[in-house]
FIDO-191578 format. One record per residue (C-alpha): chain; x negated, y, z. Coordinates in pm, 1 decimal. Each point is the difference from the previous one (the first is absolute). Example, Ala and Ser with C-alpha at 12.3 -4.5 7.8 and 13.67 -1.06 7.14 Angstrom:
BEGIN
SITE_chaine_u_v_w
SITE_A_-1230.0_-450.0_780.0
SITE_A_-137.0_344.0_-66.0
//
This chain:
BEGIN
SITE_chaine_u_v_w
SITE_A_4977.9_865.6_-9719.8
SITE_A_-181.6_335.8_-4.8
SITE_A_-272.3_30.2_269.8
SITE_A_175.5_300.9_173.9
SITE_A_341.7_-171.7_32.7
SITE_A_91.7_-179.2_328.7
SITE_A_299.7_-208.9_39.8
SITE_A_179.0_-175.9_289.1
SITE_A_78.6_-380.1_-30.0
SITE_A_344.3_100.0_-148.1
SITE_A_-160.5_213.2_-259.5
SITE_A_77.6_334.1_155.6
SITE_A_-256.1_253.9_-119.9
SITE_A_-184.8_171.0_287.7
SITE_A_-59.9_376.4_-55.6
SITE_A_-351.5_119.8_74.0
SITE_A_144.5_239.8_266.1
SITE_A_327.8_30.2_172.8
SITE_A_124.3_333.8_121.5
SITE_A_328.7_157.2_120.1
SITE_A_83.6_33.3_-366.3
SITE_A_21.5_-371.0_-13.2
SITE_A_303.8_6.7_216.7
SITE_A_168.7_304.4_-164.8
SITE_A_380.8_-6.4_74.5
SITE_A_-47.2_-296.7_237.4
SITE_A_242.8_9.3_291.6
SITE_A_-155.0_-127.3_320.2
SITE_A_322.3_-20.4_188.9
SITE_A_163.8_-204.7_-276.1
SITE_A_-298.0_-228.9_-79.6
SITE_A_-134.0_-50.9_346.7
SITE_A_220.3_77.2_289.6
SITE_A_-137.8_-85.3_344.8
SITE_A_-139.4_-333.9_113.6
SITE_A_298.8_-222.9_95.7
SITE_A_242.1_211.1_-190.7
SITE_A_145.0_-55.0_-350.3
SITE_A_-142.2_-46.7_-261.3
SITE_A_-267.8_-164.6_224.9
SITE_A_-277.7_91.3_-221.3
SITE_A_-218.1_76.5_296.8
SITE_A_96.9_-319.9_189.8
SITE_A_288.2_-163.7_154.9
SITE_A_-70.9_94.2_370.0
SITE_A_-48.1_363.5_133.9
SITE_A_-321.2_-71.8_176.8
SITE_A_-123.9_-282.6_-213.2
SITE_A_-320.7_-137.8_153.7
SITE_A_-16.8_245.7_280.6
SITE_A_297.7_-200.2_147.9
SITE_A_-130.6_-345.9_-81.6
SITE_A_-248.5_-147.8_-250.2
SITE_A_101.1_-217.6_-271.5
SITE_A_23.3_-379.2_67.2
SITE_A_-333.0_-165.3_-60.8
SITE_A_115.6_-314.0_-157.1
SITE_A_-274.5_-242.1_-137.0
SITE_A_113.4_-250.5_-239.6
SITE_A_-90.3_-357.3_101.8
SITE_A_117.7_-350.9_-59.9
SITE_A_-189.7_-311.1_-109.7
SITE_A_-8.0_-380.0_42.0
SITE_A_244.5_-127.4_248.0
SITE_A_215.8_176.1_257.9
SITE_A_-250.4_-56.9_283.9
SITE_A_-286.1_156.6_-178.8
SITE_A_202.1_306.7_-92.1
SITE_A_134.5_29.2_355.0
SITE_A_-362.8_22.7_113.1
SITE_A_-76.6_275.5_-244.0
SITE_A_319.9_185.2_118.2
SITE_A_-132.4_-4.8_358.3
SITE_A_-344.6_104.5_-109.0
SITE_A_133.0_308.0_-178.7
SITE_A_239.8_77.7_283.2
SITE_A_-277.0_-8.7_246.6
SITE_A_-207.9_218.5_-235.3
SITE_A_263.8_283.0_22.5
SITE_A_227.8_-89.2_-288.6
SITE_A_357.1_133.0_50.7
SITE_A_194.9_-210.4_-246.8
SITE_A_-24.2_-340.7_-154.1
SITE_A_6.8_-62.8_-372.8
SITE_A_22.0_-353.7_-130.9
SITE_A_-89.7_-153.5_-339.3
SITE_A_142.9_-326.7_-112.6
SITE_A_-144.1_-264.2_-232.0
SITE_A_129.7_-47.7_-344.6
SITE_A_213.1_-315.1_67.5
SITE_A_178.4_191.7_286.7
SITE_A_43.1_308.5_-228.5
SITE_A_152.3_-231.2_-277.7
SITE_A_221.9_-205.2_225.3
SITE_A_-195.4_-321.7_4.9
SITE_A_-89.4_-207.3_309.3
SITE_A_-365.7_-95.3_42.1
SITE_A_69.3_-354.1_-108.4
SITE_A_153.2_101.8_-342.3
SITE_A_-209.5_-105.3_-296.0
SITE_A_-5.8_376.5_-121.0
SITE_A_-169.8_87.5_333.1
SITE_A_-300.3_-210.2_-65.0
SITE_A_-316.1_199.7_47.8
SITE_A_172.7_320.1_109.1
SITE_A_91.3_-82.2_365.0
SITE_A_-128.9_266.3_226.9
SITE_A_-224.8_158.6_-266.5
SITE_A_127.0_364.5_-49.0
SITE_A_198.0_10.8_316.5
SITE_A_159.5_-218.3_275.7
SITE_A_205.6_-302.3_-80.0
SITE_A_337.4_10.5_175.5
SITE_A_224.2_-305.7_-72.7
SITE_A_207.7_-34.6_317.1
SITE_A_140.7_162.9_308.8
SITE_A_-282.7_-169.3_190.8
SITE_A_-260.7_187.7_-222.6
SITE_A_168.3_322.0_87.9
SITE_A_-8.7_-75.1_363.3
SITE_A_-371.2_-64.9_-19.7
SITE_A_-62.2_314.2_-213.6
SITE_A_171.2_222.2_272.5
SITE_A_-136.1_-177.4_314.6
SITE_A_-78.1_257.1_260.9
SITE_A_94.8_300.5_-210.3
SITE_A_240.1_235.2_181.4
SITE_A_269.9_32.8_-260.6
SITE_A_188.3_256.7_197.6
SITE_A_-306.5_220.7_-15.2
SITE_A_-187.2_-62.8_-333.3
SITE_A_146.3_89.7_-336.4
SITE_A_-64.4_-277.5_-268.3
SITE_A_-30.8_55.9_-371.8
SITE_A_40.7_-303.7_-228.3
SITE_A_-115.6_11.7_-341.4
SITE_A_252.9_-225.3_-153.7
SITE_A_259.2_36.2_-262.6
SITE_A_189.9_-298.9_-157.3
SITE_A_12.6_-184.5_337.0
SITE_A_23.9_317.7_221.7
SITE_A_341.0_-85.6_130.3
SITE_A_-125.2_-340.8_120.0
SITE_A_-318.4_145.7_171.4
SITE_A_210.4_267.4_168.5
SITE_A_253.7_-253.5_129.1
SITE_A_-280.0_-212.1_133.7
SITE_A_-151.2_315.4_178.0
SITE_A_351.1_72.3_145.9
SITE_A_37.5_-355.9_115.6
SITE_A_-336.6_2.1_183.5
SITE_A_79.4_326.3_161.1
SITE_A_323.9_-146.5_133.3
SITE_A_-190.9_-300.9_128.9
SITE_A_-240.3_237.8_177.7
SITE_A_301.5_173.3_167.1
SITE_A_-37.3_322.5_-202.5
SITE_A_313.2_165.0_-128.3
SITE_A_-5.2_13.2_-380.6
SITE_A_139.6_355.9_16.2
SITE_A_-328.1_105.8_162.4
SITE_A_-251.3_-162.4_-244.1
SITE_A_-143.7_226.1_-270.3
SITE_A_-205.3_-45.8_-308.0
SITE_A_14.3_-26.4_-369.8
SITE_A_51.9_-248.1_-275.7
SITE_A_-126.3_99.4_-350.6
SITE_A_310.7_-156.9_-159.6
SITE_A_-67.4_186.8_-327.7
SITE_A_79.9_-229.8_-276.9
SITE_A_20.8_229.7_-286.5
SITE_A_-371.4_85.9_12.3
SITE_A_-74.1_-376.0_-13.3
SITE_A_156.8_-3.9_-342.4
SITE_A_-195.3_313.4_-105.4
SITE_A_-341.5_-59.8_141.2
SITE_A_-69.9_-296.8_229.1
SITE_A_196.1_-308.3_-103.9
SITE_A_98.4_-177.1_329.2
SITE_A_370.9_-15.8_-97.0
SITE_A_218.5_-308.7_27.6
SITE_A_356.1_90.1_-100.9
SITE_A_134.5_230.4_-287.7
SITE_A_-6.6_372.9_80.5
SITE_A_377.7_31.8_53.9
SITE_A_16.9_-288.0_260.4
SITE_A_-303.8_138.9_167.6
SITE_A_182.4_329.1_24.3
SITE_A_290.0_-180.4_176.3
SITE_A_-234.5_-133.9_264.2
SITE_A_-153.4_337.9_64.6
SITE_A_335.0_163.0_46.9
SITE_A_104.8_-289.6_243.5
SITE_A_-315.4_64.2_205.6
SITE_A_101.6_381.3_15.8
SITE_A_340.5_-91.9_132.1
SITE_A_-126.8_-270.0_242.0
SITE_A_-269.7_216.7_150.3
SITE_A_239.5_297.7_42.9
SITE_A_210.0_-227.7_232.7
SITE_A_-253.8_-242.1_150.4
SITE_A_-356.3_157.2_-4.9
SITE_A_70.5_375.9_-24.6
SITE_A_-358.9_118.0_55.4
SITE_A_-142.8_-209.4_-279.4
SITE_A_-116.0_167.8_-318.4
SITE_A_187.9_-224.7_-257.6
SITE_A_-218.4_84.7_-295.0
SITE_A_-344.7_140.5_-75.5
SITE_A_52.0_123.2_-345.6
SITE_A_-343.6_-46.9_-137.9
SITE_A_-209.7_203.2_-249.8
SITE_A_-308.3_-165.1_135.0
SITE_A_-1.3_-290.3_-238.0
SITE_A_118.9_217.5_-298.3
SITE_A_-322.5_198.4_59.2
SITE_A_-210.2_-309.5_41.2
SITE_A_133.4_-120.3_-345.9
SITE_A_-142.2_317.4_-155.2
SITE_A_256.1_271.5_20.9
SITE_A_-78.4_365.3_44.4
SITE_A_93.5_201.7_310.2
SITE_A_311.7_145.9_-161.5
SITE_A_107.9_-337.0_-135.0
SITE_A_-41.3_-143.2_348.8
SITE_A_233.1_237.9_170.4
SITE_A_244.7_-5.0_-307.1
SITE_A_38.0_-367.2_-32.8
SITE_A_28.2_-45.0_369.4
SITE_A_267.3_260.7_41.9
SITE_A_193.0_-138.1_-295.1
SITE_A_-9.1_-341.5_165.1
SITE_A_127.5_166.9_327.7
SITE_A_280.5_164.8_-191.9
SITE_A_103.7_-341.7_-130.0
SITE_A_2.0_-155.1_353.0
SITE_A_200.2_286.3_139.2
SITE_A_251.3_-8.1_-276.6
SITE_A_40.1_-383.9_31.1
SITE_A_63.1_41.3_378.4
SITE_A_252.4_276.5_-58.9
SITE_A_171.1_-209.2_-271.9
SITE_A_19.4_-285.4_256.7
SITE_A_200.2_230.6_218.1
SITE_A_-269.5_112.0_252.3
SITE_A_-16.8_361.4_104.9
SITE_A_-327.4_166.0_-95.3
SITE_A_-36.1_143.7_341.8
SITE_A_27.4_-339.2_164.9
SITE_A_-301.9_-136.8_-165.1
SITE_A_-180.2_298.6_-140.9
SITE_A_-195.4_83.0_306.8
SITE_A_-153.2_-350.8_15.3
SITE_A_-145.6_22.7_-353.9
SITE_A_-377.7_32.9_-16.1
SITE_A_-266.3_14.7_-264.3
SITE_A_-350.9_-130.5_-70.8
SITE_A_-252.2_196.7_-193.7
SITE_A_-360.4_-45.8_-118.6
SITE_A_-294.2_211.7_89.9
SITE_A_-222.1_75.9_-282.5
SITE_A_-323.5_204.3_-59.4
SITE_A_115.4_326.8_-144.6
SITE_A_47.5_160.7_342.3
SITE_A_207.1_305.1_-98.1
SITE_A_230.9_-182.6_-246.0
SITE_A_65.9_-255.5_270.0
SITE_A_82.5_263.8_255.4
SITE_A_234.2_159.9_-270.6
SITE_A_154.0_-333.9_-82.7
SITE_A_105.9_-58.1_364.8
SITE_A_137.9_348.4_44.8
SITE_A_195.3_-14.2_-337.0
SITE_A_158.6_-343.0_89.0
SITE_A_156.2_140.7_307.8
SITE_A_145.7_294.6_-177.6
SITE_A_142.5_-221.7_-278.2
SITE_A_151.2_-248.8_242.7
SITE_A_171.8_280.5_191.0
SITE_A_160.7_109.8_-327.8
SITE_A_95.1_-353.4_-112.6
SITE_A_169.6_-85.3_321.5
SITE_A_189.8_318.7_62.2
SITE_A_91.4_99.2_-363.5
SITE_A_30.4_-337.2_-155.0
SITE_A_145.6_-206.0_292.9
SITE_A_146.7_260.4_212.3
SITE_A_-186.1_-100.8_323.7
SITE_A_85.7_234.3_286.0
SITE_A_-212.8_-154.3_278.3
SITE_A_-345.9_177.0_-33.2
SITE_A_-175.3_-331.8_81.4
SITE_A_140.1_-153.8_-316.5
SITE_A_-190.1_257.2_-205.8
SITE_A_-330.7_-32.1_189.0
SITE_A_-254.7_-204.2_-204.9
SITE_A_-203.7_-171.8_259.9
SITE_A_-297.2_-203.3_-135.3
SITE_A_-277.3_-231.8_67.3
SITE_A_-321.2_29.3_-190.8
SITE_A_-270.0_-257.6_-92.6
SITE_A_-326.3_113.1_-148.1
SITE_A_-44.6_-115.6_-360.8
SITE_A_-113.7_-367.5_-21.0
SITE_A_-64.6_39.4_-372.5
SITE_A_-243.4_287.2_64.6
SITE_A_-239.9_-228.7_195.4
SITE_A_-300.5_-125.6_-164.2
SITE_A_-183.3_-333.7_50.4
SITE_A_-315.3_181.9_-100.0
SITE_A_-156.0_189.5_291.1
SITE_A_294.0_-79.1_224.6
SITE_A_-112.9_224.4_274.5
SITE_A_96.0_295.3_-227.8
SITE_A_354.8_-91.6_61.8
SITE_A_-29.5_128.9_357.3
SITE_A_-5.9_340.9_-151.9
SITE_A_274.1_-56.4_-257.5
SITE_A_234.1_-138.8_276.1
SITE_A_-88.7_318.5_225.0
SITE_A_81.9_236.7_-288.7
SITE_A_332.5_-185.8_-74.5
SITE_A_102.4_-22.9_356.5
SITE_A_-69.6_375.9_60.2
SITE_A_229.1_78.5_-313.6
SITE_A_275.6_-218.3_157.5
SITE_A_-26.8_179.8_324.4
SITE_A_-16.9_349.6_-162.8
SITE_A_307.2_-104.2_-212.7
SITE_A_199.8_-97.2_328.5
SITE_A_4.5_-372.6_6.6
SITE_A_192.9_-172.7_289.2
SITE_A_-211.2_-320.0_-2.4
SITE_A_-336.0_-86.5_-155.2
SITE_A_-198.6_-313.6_-94.0
SITE_A_-372.2_43.4_-77.6
SITE_A_-161.4_-270.9_-208.0
SITE_A_-303.2_-183.6_103.4
SITE_A_-314.5_90.3_-200.9
SITE_A_-48.1_-371.2_-105.9
SITE_A_350.1_-55.7_-137.2
SITE_A_-107.9_-1.5_-354.3
SITE_A_-182.5_-315.7_97.6
SITE_A_223.4_-171.6_251.5
SITE_A_232.9_38.9_288.0
SITE_A_-152.1_250.2_246.3
SITE_A_-245.6_-127.9_254.7
SITE_A_57.0_116.2_363.6
SITE_A_-272.9_255.0_-30.1
SITE_A_158.0_153.5_-317.8
SITE_A_350.1_3.3_157.3
SITE_A_-132.6_167.4_309.7
SITE_A_-183.0_265.5_-200.0
SITE_A_313.2_62.2_-207.1
SITE_A_193.8_57.9_320.1
SITE_A_-269.3_232.7_139.9
SITE_A_14.8_199.8_-317.1
SITE_A_354.7_87.4_71.2
SITE_A_-82.3_72.5_370.6
SITE_A_-280.3_235.3_-94.7
SITE_A_236.7_194.3_-231.3
SITE_A_269.5_-3.5_270.7
SITE_A_-205.3_97.0_304.1
SITE_A_-316.9_169.3_-128.8
SITE_A_80.7_202.0_-336.7
SITE_A_233.0_262.5_120.0
SITE_A_226.4_-51.1_-298.8
SITE_A_287.3_-123.9_232.2
SITE_A_9.2_335.1_191.4
SITE_A_265.7_160.7_-226.8
SITE_A_261.6_-136.9_-239.6
SITE_A_-72.8_-4.4_-373.7
SITE_A_-323.0_216.9_40.5
SITE_A_-35.5_23.8_-388.6
SITE_A_341.8_179.7_-43.7
SITE_A_-40.0_318.2_-194.7
SITE_A_-310.7_-117.8_-184.8
SITE_A_12.0_126.6_-360.5
SITE_A_-123.4_-327.0_-120.6
SITE_A_210.2_-235.0_205.0
SITE_A_312.9_192.4_-50.3
SITE_A_-54.9_5.0_-375.4
SITE_A_-88.2_-371.6_-6.3
SITE_A_317.5_-80.6_213.1
SITE_A_214.4_170.4_-246.9
SITE_A_-174.8_-157.2_-301.6
SITE_A_22.9_-355.5_142.9
SITE_A_366.8_50.2_87.0
SITE_A_78.7_130.6_-350.3
SITE_A_-170.5_-298.7_-161.9
SITE_A_178.0_-241.8_238.3
SITE_A_343.1_152.9_-73.4
SITE_A_-62.5_-52.9_-375.8
SITE_A_-49.2_-362.0_55.6
SITE_A_315.7_-37.8_221.1
SITE_A_206.1_174.9_-258.8
SITE_A_-125.9_-246.7_-268.7
SITE_A_88.4_-298.4_227.5
SITE_A_348.8_157.2_48.5
SITE_A_45.6_16.4_-371.5
SITE_A_-92.8_-367.5_-19.8
SITE_A_277.3_-93.2_244.0
SITE_A_-207.4_5.8_336.1
SITE_A_-278.3_-183.5_143.5
SITE_A_142.3_-357.5_-52.7
SITE_A_89.5_58.4_-356.5
SITE_A_-338.2_173.9_-64.0
SITE_A_-182.4_-309.2_150.0
SITE_A_205.7_-233.2_-225.2
SITE_A_-121.8_210.5_-299.0
SITE_A_-366.2_1.1_130.7
SITE_A_-20.8_382.4_10.2
SITE_A_-190.8_31.0_327.5
SITE_A_-229.4_-286.5_-85.7
SITE_A_-95.1_158.1_-332.2
SITE_A_-74.4_332.0_147.2
SITE_A_-208.2_-160.1_281.0
SITE_A_-200.9_-205.3_-253.1
SITE_A_-78.6_299.8_-218.9
SITE_A_-120.0_203.5_304.5
SITE_A_-214.1_-288.5_120.3
SITE_A_-156.7_-39.5_-345.2
SITE_A_-92.5_379.2_-16.8
SITE_A_-138.4_-9.8_360.3
SITE_A_-219.5_-305.7_-73.6
SITE_A_-121.3_148.8_-329.8
SITE_A_-95.6_320.9_176.1
SITE_A_-236.9_-198.5_218.2
SITE_A_-132.3_-210.8_-292.8
SITE_A_-76.6_324.3_-186.5
SITE_A_-159.0_155.6_306.0
SITE_A_253.0_288.1_-5.4
SITE_A_87.0_-102.4_358.3
SITE_A_-283.4_-75.7_240.3
SITE_A_30.5_-292.0_250.0
SITE_A_-293.7_12.9_225.6
SITE_A_-188.8_-324.7_10.1
SITE_A_200.5_-147.2_-292.4
SITE_A_-65.6_189.6_-305.3
SITE_A_-239.1_264.0_140.7
SITE_A_-264.0_-7.0_284.7
SITE_A_-26.7_-368.6_-16.8
SITE_A_-264.3_-212.7_168.5
SITE_A_-166.6_-332.7_-92.8
SITE_A_-24.4_-303.1_214.4
SITE_A_273.8_86.6_255.5
SITE_A_-3.8_-226.7_301.9
SITE_A_266.9_-252.2_55.9
SITE_A_257.5_139.1_252.1
SITE_A_152.8_-207.6_270.0
SITE_A_350.8_-100.7_-88.5
SITE_A_295.8_-125.2_199.0
SITE_A_-6.8_-382.0_11.4
SITE_A_313.4_-188.4_-93.0
SITE_A_41.7_-332.3_185.8
SITE_A_61.4_-271.4_-257.3
SITE_A_194.7_-224.5_258.9
SITE_A_279.2_269.3_40.0
SITE_A_229.4_-142.3_-278.9
SITE_A_0.3_-367.0_125.1
SITE_A_43.5_112.7_362.2
SITE_A_295.3_228.3_-100.6
SITE_A_158.8_-285.9_-188.5
SITE_A_-31.1_-235.6_293.7
SITE_A_164.2_248.7_232.2
SITE_A_278.0_60.6_-250.0
SITE_A_59.9_-382.5_-23.7
SITE_A_17.2_-34.4_376.4
SITE_A_249.2_299.9_7.0
SITE_A_229.5_-171.4_-250.9
SITE_A_-16.5_-329.3_177.2
SITE_A_126.8_149.3_328.9
SITE_A_316.7_156.4_-101.9
SITE_A_364.7_-97.4_-82.8
SITE_A_-3.7_-58.2_-385.6
SITE_A_376.5_2.0_-31.4
SITE_A_36.5_326.3_172.9
SITE_A_-259.1_150.1_-225.8
SITE_A_168.4_-130.6_-311.3
SITE_A_335.7_129.6_124.9
SITE_A_-142.0_352.7_72.8
SITE_A_-166.2_6.7_-345.7
SITE_A_330.2_-86.3_-160.9
SITE_A_137.8_312.9_181.2
SITE_A_-275.0_211.5_-154.2
SITE_A_91.5_-135.4_-352.2
SITE_A_367.8_70.8_64.5
SITE_A_-65.4_356.9_110.2
SITE_A_-230.1_65.8_-315.1
SITE_A_291.9_-120.4_-213.0
SITE_A_236.5_249.1_178.7
SITE_A_-42.1_360.9_93.9
SITE_A_-55.8_-4.6_379.0
SITE_A_-321.6_108.5_158.3
SITE_A_-262.5_-265.6_-49.7
SITE_A_-210.2_64.2_318.5
SITE_A_253.1_-141.8_244.8
SITE_A_-11.0_-357.1_-146.5
SITE_A_-371.5_25.4_-68.4
SITE_A_-57.5_77.7_361.8
SITE_A_201.2_-301.3_112.8
SITE_A_-199.0_-218.1_-245.0
SITE_A_-334.2_118.8_146.7
SITE_A_135.6_-36.4_357.9
SITE_A_84.5_-367.0_-100.2
SITE_A_-375.4_-24.1_-100.4
SITE_A_36.3_32.3_-378.0
SITE_A_-336.0_98.1_-159.6
SITE_A_-66.5_312.7_-202.9
SITE_A_-22.1_-213.1_-311.0
SITE_A_315.1_-169.0_61.5
SITE_A_195.1_317.1_48.8
SITE_A_-155.9_132.1_-316.3
SITE_A_86.1_-311.8_-188.1
SITE_A_362.5_30.8_100.6
SITE_A_6.8_362.2_-142.9
SITE_A_-188.7_-137.2_-310.2
SITE_A_266.1_-253.9_-58.4
SITE_A_260.1_274.6_-35.9
SITE_A_-178.8_300.8_-132.4
SITE_A_-256.9_-178.8_-220.3
SITE_A_-351.8_131.8_-81.2
SITE_A_-101.8_326.7_-168.0
SITE_A_-175.5_-51.2_-334.0
SITE_A_-125.6_311.7_-149.1
//
């Protein structure tokens, strides 16, 4: 790479200077519009953060339900405005904590939730009618959502009033992350059943958070992140329409989840381009007439893969830059990573500082005083157009392959991400890209940082609680309700109704997942 050539993470060459000539022939009315109006480039609400700041939603979840409930209350008392919950790998993969495959993983990367009792403990003292809850869960999203609904009912809260989000994005699991259970087409059926169920039973719930975050964490570029995410979204919408749902019945409850990376201006451009593209997709491709169906609302998490274990306090600055890009790009919700997350789960100090980073941006920086303050920037508008153009090229290629599911089955997205990840890593190894504290500006003899302690007794205690739960239930009733789940899976009715009755009868997450595994089988790539 020549010394005078600068490129974004997507390979877009940055001109030495941007002037009015950079936007020659550019139509502001067509490309921008006004905030809150099509094509939503400038944001989905007219006043944006002047009306209300984004939801400050710190990601938490570890150990058992009681430990995570304690962290929830700590964050709410610190000024957090929404909950976001991580689940451990057995919960994500549909295994109870007593399953042999759960050994050594219970409570490690999130909270263990096996039963309705666990969900009751997780949500103890949380005002479900006031707090929105985001659950980062995919293959078992329907089960965790139904548990949440059942606990709300027990607390006397009308499910029609609760709000939150389940990630529920299986296609990106096949592309980038790997916590899938069933084959893609059976997973798509569960997702469309969730759309239908929530439109009738939990109308304020965001039924899917279509995720580019993990695609970016796997090594994609910014343009690939939004292209592959929107291609997955197209597949979900098409599947729901094919199942007989009206696009305007479920479209307003779709949401997205993007990564915040270090190239500030490309990240701002990425968020703005994604809104413009989604408006076009929903109106032109699917004929949506409700404006809310074409509003791309999204949560952002700062980039976990950008954090360094070396000189971890440097991550405070990285997180601030990434969070500011998300705000300048118009996010509706934001999680800021703890500076120590390259080493462990965040300590309370790191979690508090991450939240304070958002609060300083929101209340002290002045960037919230007007919507889309970078609109009209020669650089930002040029980058927004460039990122959009590159993303459309990927979507057109996926369409040629038969859509996102067919492209996944052919390995297209995975191959593209692998190549991008290789080129990114090589640029660091070759010192073409500077990572402060990693390949430049290093120090010797760094002090050992404090890390979050993991209680080694959690797994045994969780298994004991599960055994007691199973011992105090009507086994015959549980078996009958699980047979109903299997029968529904063999048919074409909505799966969530028999699943809810099985959970009400005290079936566990693993048992309901096993009932579906018996019919759908396991995905083997």
